[in-house]
C-alpha positions as CSV (number, residue, x, y, z in Angstrom):
1,X,44.5,-11.3,35.3
2,X,47.1,-14.1,34.6
3,X,45.9,-17.4,33.1
4,X,47.9,-20.5,33.5
5,X,48.7,-23.6,31.5
6,X,49.4,-27.1,32.4
7,X,52.7,-28.7,31.3
8,X,52.8,-31.9,29.4
9,X,54.6,-33.7,32.3
10,X,52.8,-32.3,35.3
11,X,49.3,-31.6,36.5
12,X,50.5,-28.5,38.3
13,X,49.6,-25.4,36.4
14,X,52.4,-23.0,35.7
15,X,51.7,-19.3,35.0
16,X,52.0,-18.0,31.5
17,X,53.1,-14.5,32.5
18,X,55.0,-14.1,35.7
19,X,56.2,-10.7,37.1
20,X,59.9,-10.7,37.4
21,X,61.1,-11.1,41.0
22,X,57.6,-11.8,42.3
23,X,55.9,-15.0,43.1
24,X,52.6,-16.0,41.5
25,X,50.8,-14.4,44.4
26,X,53.2,-11.6,45.2
27,X,53.0,-7.9,44.4
28,X,55.3,-4.9,44.4
29,X,55.0,-1.3,43.6
30,X,56.3,0.3,40.4
31,X,56.4,-1.1,36.9
32,X,56.0,-4.8,36.6
33,X,58.1,-6.8,34.2
34,X,56.8,-10.0,32.6
35,X,58.5,-13.1,31.3
36,X,56.6,-15.0,28.5
37,X,56.7,-18.7,28.8
38,X,57.0,-21.1,25.8
39,X,53.4,-22.1,26.4
40,X,51.8,-18.7,26.1
41,X,47.9,-18.6,26.4
42,X,45.3,-15.9,26.4
43,X,45.5,-13.4,29.1
44,X,41.9,-12.2,29.5
45,X,41.4,-8.8,30.9
46,X,45.1,-7.7,31.0
47,X,43.9,-4.2,30.3
48,X,41.0,-4.6,32.8
49,X,38.4,-4.5,30.0
50,X,37.5,-5.5,26.5
51,X,36.8,-3.7,23.2
52,X,33.5,-4.6,21.6
53,X,33.3,-3.3,18.1
54,X,31.0,-3.9,15.3
55,X,31.3,-5.1,11.7
56,X,29.0,-5.8,8.8
57,X,28.7,-9.3,7.6
58,X,30.8,-10.1,4.5
59,X,32.2,-6.5,4.4
60,X,35.9,-6.0,4.9
61,X,36.9,-3.8,7.8
62,X,40.1,-2.6,9.6
63,X,40.5,-2.9,13.4
64,X,43.3,-1.5,15.7
65,X,44.7,-2.9,18.9
66,X,47.8,-2.5,21.0
67,X,50.5,-5.1,21.5
68,X,52.2,-4.6,24.8
69,X,55.7,-5.1,26.1
70,X,55.9,-7.8,28.8
71,X,58.5,-5.8,30.7
72,X,56.4,-2.7,31.1
73,X,52.8,-3.6,30.1
74,X,52.9,-0.6,27.8
75,X,52.7,-0.5,24.0
76,X,55.8,-2.3,22.6
77,X,58.3,-0.7,20.2
78,X,57.6,-3.3,17.6
79,X,60.5,-4.6,15.5
80,X,60.0,-5.9,12.0
81,X,60.7,-9.4,13.4
82,X,57.9,-9.1,15.9
83,X,55.5,-7.7,13.3
84,X,56.3,-10.7,11.1
85,X,55.7,-13.1,14.0
86,X,52.2,-11.8,14.8
87,X,49.7,-14.6,14.7
88,X,45.9,-13.8,14.5
89,X,43.3,-16.3,15.6
90,X,39.6,-15.8,15.5
91,X,36.6,-17.6,16.9
92,X,33.5,-16.9,14.9
93,X,30.0,-16.7,16.3
94,X,28.5,-20.2,17.0
95,X,32.0,-21.8,16.7
96,X,33.6,-23.4,19.8
97,X,37.3,-23.2,18.7
98,X,39.8,-20.8,17.3
99,X,41.2,-20.8,13.8
100,X,44.3,-19.1,12.6
101,X,43.8,-16.6,9.8
102,X,46.1,-14.4,7.9
103,X,44.8,-10.9,7.5
104,X,47.1,-8.1,6.5
105,X,48.7,-6.8,9.8
106,X,50.5,-3.5,9.8
107,X,52.4,-1.7,12.6
108,X,51.2,1.9,13.1
109,X,54.1,4.1,14.3
110,X,56.1,3.0,17.3
111,X,53.4,2.8,20.0
112,X,52.6,-0.9,19.8
113,X,49.5,-0.1,17.7
114,X,48.7,-2.5,14.9
115,X,46.1,-2.4,12.2
116,X,44.4,-5.7,11.3
117,X,42.6,-5.7,7.9
118,X,39.9,-8.4,8.1
119,X,38.4,-9.5,4.8
120,X,34.7,-10.2,4.1
121,X,35.5,-13.9,4.4
122,X,36.8,-13.4,7.9
123,X,33.6,-11.6,8.8
124,X,31.1,-13.9,7.1
125,X,29.4,-15.3,10.2
126,X,26.9,-13.4,12.2
127,X,27.4,-13.1,16.0
128,X,30.2,-12.3,18.4
129,X,33.7,-13.0,17.0
130,X,36.7,-13.3,19.5
131,X,40.2,-12.2,18.4
132,X,43.5,-13.4,19.8
133,X,46.8,-11.9,18.6
134,X,50.2,-13.3,19.8
135,X,53.8,-12.4,18.8
136,X,57.3,-13.1,19.8
137,X,58.2,-11.2,23.0
138,X,54.7,-9.6,23.2
139,X,51.8,-10.0,25.6
140,X,49.0,-11.8,23.9
141,X,46.1,-9.5,23.2
142,X,42.5,-10.9,23.4
143,X,40.8,-7.7,24.3
144,X,39.1,-7.3,20.9
145,X,35.6,-8.7,20.2
146,X,33.7,-8.0,17.0
147,X,29.9,-8.2,16.8
148,X,29.2,-9.2,13.2
149,X,25.8,-7.8,12.2
150,X,23.7,-7.9,9.0
151,X,23.3,-4.1,8.7
152,X,25.9,-1.6,7.6
153,X,25.9,1.6,9.7
154,X,28.4,3.2,7.2
155,X,25.7,3.1,4.5
156,X,23.8,6.3,5.0
157,X,21.3,5.5,2.3
158,X,19.7,2.3,3.5
159,X,21.9,0.8,6.2
160,X,23.2,-1.9,3.9
161,X,19.7,-3.3,3.5
162,X,18.8,-4.0,-0.2
163,X,15.0,-3.7,0.3
164,X,14.9,-0.1,1.3
165,X,14.3,2.7,-1.3
166,X,16.7,5.4,-2.1
167,X,16.9,8.2,-4.7
168,X,17.5,5.7,-7.6
169,X,13.9,4.5,-8.1
170,X,13.5,1.4,-10.1
171,X,16.8,-0.2,-9.2
172,X,16.3,-1.5,-5.7
173,X,16.4,-5.3,-5.1
174,X,13.3,-6.6,-3.4
175,X,11.1,-3.5,-4.2
176,X,8.5,-2.7,-6.7
177,X,10.3,-0.6,-9.3
178,X,8.9,2.0,-11.6
179,X,8.9,-0.6,-14.4
180,X,7.1,-3.0,-12.1
181,X,4.4,-0.4,-11.4
182,X,4.1,0.6,-15.1
183,X,3.6,-3.1,-16.0
184,X,1.1,-3.5,-13.2
185,X,-0.8,-0.4,-14.3
186,X,-0.8,-1.7,-17.9
187,X,-2.2,-5.0,-16.8
188,X,-4.8,-3.3,-14.6
189,X,-5.9,-1.0,-17.5
190,X,-6.1,-4.0,-19.9
191,X,-8.2,-5.9,-17.4
192,X,-10.3,-2.9,-16.6
193,X,-10.9,-2.2,-20.3
194,X,-11.9,-5.8,-20.9
195,X,-14.2,-5.8,-17.9
196,X,-15.7,-2.4,-18.9
197,X,-16.3,-3.6,-22.4
198,X,-18.0,-6.7,-21.1
199,X,-20.1,-4.7,-18.6
200,X,-21.1,-2.2,-21.3
201,X,-22.2,-5.0,-23.7
202,X,-24.2,-6.7,-21.0
203,X,-25.8,-3.4,-19.9
204,X,-26.7,-2.5,-23.5
205,X,-28.1,-5.9,-24.2
206,X,-30.2,-5.8,-21.0
207,X,-31.3,-2.2,-21.7
208,X,-32.3,-3.1,-25.3
209,X,-34.3,-6.1,-24.0
210,X,-35.9,-3.9,-21.4
211,X,-36.8,-1.2,-23.9
212,X,-38.1,-3.7,-26.4
213,X,-40.7,-4.7,-23.8
214,X,-41.9,-1.1,-23.3
215,X,-44.9,0.3,-25.2
216,X,-44.3,2.9,-27.9
217,X,-45.1,6.6,-27.2
218,X,-48.2,6.2,-29.5
219,X,-49.3,3.2,-27.4
220,X,-48.8,5.2,-24.2
221,X,-50.9,8.1,-25.5
222,X,-53.6,5.8,-26.8
223,X,-53.7,4.0,-23.5
224,X,-53.8,7.4,-21.7
225,X,-56.7,8.5,-23.8
226,X,-58.6,5.3,-23.5
227,X,-57.7,2.9,-20.7
228,X,-56.7,5.6,-18.2
229,X,-59.2,8.3,-19.1
230,X,-61.5,8.1,-16.1
231,X,-63.6,11.1,-15.3
232,X,-61.5,13.9,-13.8
233,X,-58.2,12.2,-14.6
234,X,-55.3,13.7,-16.5
235,X,-56.0,11.1,-19.2
236,X,-59.6,12.3,-19.4
237,X,-58.5,15.9,-19.8
238,X,-56.1,14.9,-22.6
239,X,-59.0,13.0,-24.3
240,X,-61.4,16.0,-24.0
241,X,-58.7,18.4,-25.4
242,X,-57.9,16.0,-28.2
243,X,-61.6,15.5,-29.1
244,X,-62.2,19.3,-29.3
245,X,-59.0,20.0,-31.2
246,X,-59.6,17.2,-33.7
247,X,-63.3,18.2,-34.1
248,X,-64.6,14.9,-32.9
249,X,-67.7,16.4,-31.3
250,X,-71.4,16.8,-32.1
251,X,-73.9,19.5,-30.9
252,X,-77.6,18.8,-30.8
253,X,-80.8,19.5,-28.8
254,X,-80.4,23.1,-29.5
255,X,-83.0,25.6,-28.0
256,X,-83.4,29.1,-29.3
257,X,-85.5,32.1,-28.3
258,X,-85.8,35.6,-29.7
259,X,-82.4,36.5,-28.4
260,X,-80.5,33.5,-29.8
261,X,-79.4,30.0,-28.8
262,X,-80.2,29.4,-25.1
263,X,-79.1,25.8,-24.7
264,X,-77.6,22.9,-26.5
265,X,-75.9,19.5,-25.9
266,X,-72.3,18.8,-26.8
267,X,-70.9,15.2,-27.1
268,X,-67.3,14.1,-27.7
269,X,-65.8,11.1,-29.4
270,X,-62.3,9.7,-29.5
271,X,-62.1,9.5,-33.2
272,X,-63.7,11.1,-36.3
273,X,-65.8,8.1,-37.2
274,X,-67.7,8.2,-33.9
275,X,-68.5,11.8,-34.3
276,X,-69.5,11.3,-37.9
277,X,-72.0,8.6,-37.0
278,X,-73.8,10.6,-34.3
279,X,-77.6,11.3,-34.5
280,X,-79.4,14.3,-33.3
281,X,-81.1,13.5,-29.9
282,X,-79.3,10.2,-29.8
283,X,-77.3,8.7,-26.8
284,X,-75.0,5.8,-26.2
285,X,-73.4,6.2,-29.6
286,X,-69.8,5.9,-28.4
287,X,-69.4,9.3,-27.0
288,X,-67.2,9.5,-23.9
289,X,-68.2,12.9,-22.6
290,X,-71.4,15.0,-22.7
291,X,-71.6,18.7,-21.9
292,X,-74.7,20.9,-21.4
293,X,-74.3,24.4,-22.9
294,X,-76.5,27.3,-21.7
295,X,-76.5,30.9,-22.7
296,X,-78.3,34.0,-21.3
297,X,-78.9,37.4,-22.9
298,X,-79.3,40.9,-21.8
299,X,-81.1,41.7,-25.0
300,X,-81.5,40.5,-28.6
301,X,-78.1,39.2,-29.7
302,X,-76.5,40.3,-26.5
303,X,-74.9,37.4,-24.6
304,X,-74.9,37.9,-20.8
305,X,-73.5,34.5,-19.8
306,X,-72.3,31.3,-21.5
307,X,-71.8,28.2,-19.5
308,X,-70.5,24.7,-20.4
309,X,-71.1,22.0,-17.8
310,X,-70.2,18.4,-18.1
311,X,-73.2,16.1,-17.6
312,X,-72.5,13.8,-14.6
313,X,-71.8,10.2,-15.5
314,X,-70.6,11.0,-19.0
């Protein structure tokens, strides 16, 4: 496609690149030769397409494009003068005008190929950047567009993003490093130790207060033998066993025959003083249990049976 430009003295547009021997609307077969006017402008789509490449923001990068000979439309055999005349303009993303820049431009061989070394400053704006390269006796090239992005696809470790981990733990910006974690663990341990100490102190104090309100083992046994010694209860059994083992009992109303003792009464007290004050045949003298003892014989001095039965109500 050929773009046109308006002259300073006329409103009629004149073509920038005109095929030799052909009108602006004419065509002919075979190679087409071009004449470059003094008011050369961008020739969009000369190669029937565009090159969309990618670059990382603020990271220098080289790009290649072909400068073509107007006579053939093929890559030009660039002369030193033509290389020196090359002018590079860029339009950064979000900007509405071109600006001339001076990257290092190098001719590559004799094919019309040039290498443009854009610096990080040239590539400092995110978005689509348009490139326009012109030179003496050359077809302007505006086929190159560069998409400036924030990531770096050449960085195999983390794509140019500083907040992704790699093998060097503890050195990545924006991440919790090993030292960060160690410091956090130290702080947590200190806080936990302080909290645990406080909890332990509180629990101990509460436990001590609770234990202080509990009766002693002696009080518990005494209560078991007295307050909770109802007939047939465990406390009553403990009391009877204690009375017998401690000797706090008194036997009276003994009956004998020719074979020996046939009956007697056994009373139990909770302490020695009660048993010591008992009277033969007495009752209601503080005893807590009374048993009737009976013995039978098969002959003189030969015990057949011996029975001890608690008297109901005692």
